[in-house]
Structure formats: structure tokens, C-alpha cells
Residue, then its C-alpha position, 0 to 999 in steps of 0.5 A: m702737019k703744019k699745025l704740029a710743026l707750029a706747036a712744036l716751035l712754040i714749045i721750044t721757044a717757051m723752054l728757051f725763054i724759061s732757061c734764060q730767066e732761071q739759074p740752075g739749082s736756084n729759084v731766086t730772081t736777081p732784082t733790078v737796082a736803080l743807080q743813084q748819084s753819089p754825093l761826091e759826084g755833084p754839088t750839094p745844094t746850100p741850105v737856106i737859112p732864114g734871115l741871111p742875105e741871098n748867096y751868103d757863105p757861112s764859111s766867111e765867118e772864119d775870115p776876120d777881114a770879111f767884116l771890115g767896111a770900106s773904111g777899113l773899120p769893123t762893121e755889123r757882123i752877120y752870123a748864120g742862124a743868129t741875131p746880128i751882133p755889132l762889133s763896136p766897141v768890143d772888137m774895135p782895135t786897141p788905140p795906140p797909147r797917147d803921149p802925156l800932155v806937156f804943160s808950161f806952168a805959171t804963178y796965179t794970184a787970186t787976190n780976192l781969195g788971198i791965195s796963190f798957186e802954180s797952174v798951166a800958163g795961158y789960162t783965162v782968168d775970171d775973178s769977177k766974183a768976190d768969193t770965186y776965182v776960175l781958170t779956163e782952158p783957152a779955146d785953141q787947147v780944148k779937147e773933146n769939145f769940153p774945156v778944162t776948168f779949175t774953180f777956187s772959192i772961199t765961203p764962210v761957215s758956222a763956228n761949229y762947222s765940223n769935219a763930218t759936216m764938211r765931208n757930208d757937204l762935199r758928197t752932197f755937192a758932188a752928187s748934185l753936179g750929176q743931176v743935169n746933163y748926165s746919163e750916168w754919174r759916179v762919185s768916190e768915197a771921200a778921202e781925207r787930205t789936208l790943204l794949206g795945212k788944214p784938215g780937208f777931204y776930196v772926192t773924184y767923180r765920173g760922168v757920162r753925158y747924153d752925147g756919150a762924152i765922158v768927163r772926170g773931175r775932183i773936188h777938194y774941201a778944206h776948213l780954214d781958220n776964221n770959219r772959212l771953207l776953201s774949195i778947189h774943183f777941177v773938171g775936164p774930158g775923161e780921156y785926159n783925166t790923168d794929165y789934169t790930175e797932175v796939174f791939180r797936184r801941182i796946184r795943191d803942192t804950190l798953194k799958199a796964202v798971200 
């Protein structure tokens, strides 16, 4: 009897277990799904981009002030996944416009050349050579470590010296100036303009020195009577070219024979 009772109990238990696993009218078992953390429920690790500093935030590229150094000036910019690009000079702030220089003028007489003209007062004169007269900006007025000079000279030429030869000589002389101390050199085309009422040509030039300084200049030739060639040559710092070109015009407009 005990054995029959135990067998009956086991059968009842098995039937109860089966009824809990199956739903009436269906033999499909519901799968167990492991829940995963939603991306919104926790921080997503920041991808590591080769070549960038540790903990670099690419979103900082949207903030222009993020690239200012301690001095308040732009420094080297870092772009995510790109080669660093220097800001200067493209992104440098535009400097405020500079006021034109104000000059006082005086009359200079180059006795050795037989000419007089007006130029900036107080310049140093060098007339130690018979065929040359040089005006040099005083040391206390020098800008960008490059003194302004105006050089006048008169040299003899042949009786058949032509305007075409004068123009070629002018271009050759201007080109020769850029062969030493300059990494870049450009000369304009020769333009025709009289000087002292005589036929002449002038060119302008621009040079970049090896230290990065820019210089500008102008050379004017004129074929005078008695087979003489007059030359006026101005050179100065590039930033002040407009100011000293006006001085050059003042010289040209006031130039006369004495």
C-alpha cells in the first residue's frame, strides 16, 4: 500500500509540473530574454582618435576662443582626425588701419649734380661721391629696422643712347638688386614718365628678405641733355610704401636744375 501511495503522489506531482509549463491550446514555450542597458541610461565611452591629446573634446572646435593662447593670440589649432593647422597668418585678427605718416619738408641742393628738390626735413646727406647724392632717414625715425633712402645719380651715356636702351638698363638694374639678401623679388613693367621735362621710365619693385621683412622701392631714369642719365632710387619698408611714394612724388614735382 505504501508503494502504491508513493507512486500515486509522484504521478500527481509530474502532472502539476507539466500544467505549469504549458498553456492550454498552445505548445509554444516563451523564451527568456536578457535585458540590455539602454544607451540613454548610461554614458557612452568616447572613441579614441589617434594623434589627439588624452581627454581631448572635439566639440571644443566649435568654440573660437578655445584656440587662444595665454597672450590672447591664436595658437596652433588641433582638429580631430586631421593634421594640426597653424592659425597664423590666415586667422590672425585684422590690424586696425594705420594713420598716414606726417612729414615736414625742406629744400635740398645737390650741388655736385646740379639739381635741387624738396624732401623730408632732417635726413642725413651723403654727397661724398661726385656723381651721387644720398638722403638717409635718421636712426630715430627708422621703422621695421630698415632705413629709408633716396639715392640720386647722374652718369654719362653714349651719344646714341636710346629710350629703348634706357628702359632695358632700368629693368636690368632693378633685377640685379634682388639677387642678394632676398628670397623673393618682383619688378613691375617699365612705365613711361618724364623727369625734369625729359623722357624717362620708372619701375617699382617688391622684395622679401630672408628674415621675412618686406621692402618696396621705385627707380626712375631720365635721359638728360648732354648725354647724361639721371637716376632717382627710393627704397624703404614695405608697410610704409604708400607714405614714401608720396615723398617720391614731392621730389619729382619739385625737382629742378640749378
